[in-house]
N, C-alpha and C positions, 0 to 999 in steps of 0.2 A: 535376197536372203539366201545364205548358203544352204547346201543340202544338210549339213550337220545341224544347223539351227532349226531348219524345218522339221527334221526328224525328231530332234529333242522336244520341240514344242508339241509334236504329235504324241509322243510316248511318255512325257514327263509325268502327267497326272496319274495315269494308271500305275506307273512304277512307284510313285510316291504313296499311292494308296496301299501298296504292299509294305510300306514302312521304310523305304529308302530315302535318305536325305540328300544324297549327292548323285548326280547323273552327268556323265560326259559322253558325247557321241563323236566318233571319228570315222571318216570314210577314207580308207587307204588302199593302195595297190602294193602287194608284196608277192614277189616271185610269180608275177603274172596273174595273180588272183585278186579280185576286189573283195575287201572286207568292210562290212559295216560293224564297227566295234562299239558296243554299248557297255560302258563301265559304270558300275553301281557301288554304292557304299551305304552302310547303316551302322548304328552303334554296336549291334550284336555281331557275333561271328557269322560269316556267310558260308553256307554249305553248298555242295553240288546241287542238292534238291532246290535250294533257293535260286540258284542260277537257272535251273530248268524251269522253275515257276515264272521267272521274269521273261525268259525266252518264250514260254507258252502264252503269256499275256500279250507281248508286243508283236510276235510274229504275224498273227492275223491282222493286226492294225496296219503293219507295214505292207502286207500283201494287198490289203484293200486300197491303201493310198497309192500303191504302185508308183513310187517316186523315183525309182532307180531303173533306168532302161536296160542296163547290162546285168549279166549274171553277177551275183555277189554271195558271200557267206556271211550270215549273221553270227557274230561272235560276242556273246554276252559274257562279261568277265568282271572281276573286281579291280580295284586300283592297285592291288598287290601288297606285299609285305612291307614295302617302303612307301606307303601312300603319304600324300601331302596332309599336313595338319593345319587347320585354320588356327592362326595364332590367337585369336580371340577365344578359342575353345580349348586351350592347353590343359585346363583342369581335368578334362576327360582322360588325359593320357598320363596322369601321375602314376608312377610305378612302371612305366614303359621305357624302353630304350629309344632315344630320339636323336635326331641330327638337327641342330639349331644353327641357322646362319644369322650372323650379327652385323648390324650397320655400324656399330661402334665396337671395335675389338676388345676382347677381354684378355689381358696379359699377352697381347700381340696376336691372338687367334680370332679369326673371323668365323670359324666353324668349330662348334663343340659337339661332340657326340658322347652321350652317356645316359645314365638313368635319371629320369625326371623325378625328383623326390618330393618337391612341393611347389605349389603355385598359389600366389595371392594376387591382389589387384595390381600391385606395383612390381613385384619381383618373381623370379622363378629360381629354384635351386636344382642344380644338376651335379651329379657325381660322375666324374670321368676318370679314366686311368691315364697316368703318365708313367710309363714303364711299369714298375711294380707297385707304385703308390696310387691310392685312391684320393682324388682331390675333390672337395666339395666347393662349388662356386655359386655365388648368388649374382644373378644378372638382372638388370632392370628390364622389365618386360617391353618397354618402349624401344629398346635397341634390337629386338628380335624382328628380322625381316621375313624369314621363312622358317618353316619347320616341317619335318617329316619323320615318320617312324623309320627306324634303322634296324639292321640285323646285327646282332652281337656275335662276334667271332671269338 
């Protein structure tokens, strides 16, 4: 079992008890420093105090388990402004600006980025800009491969 899976199994239950639904663990070396990166997500906005709380809960657990022989930095963070969206949970993101990747192109486009205006069992409606025009498109949900939040410029 990899270090990431072992760590995730160790800290997942206490993090979920704090109300987080998604947890990802990565062990990386950047600029000569080892980082144990723990990314968390929940429905509500995540504040710096929330990140500190997660750190305070998992740090003693990791210290006691002593799984990493070398020095490392524990980096608790969120998935960021462009986090992945579970396609089966698109309803939660109505009103948000999203990036949708399609398996079956819509008007020749595999990727559509715009405001998610509505979602039902079969279809989603996205409003996107084409130059100065706003275009409303209805896409069959079964053709959506991946989705993520996006930043509107």
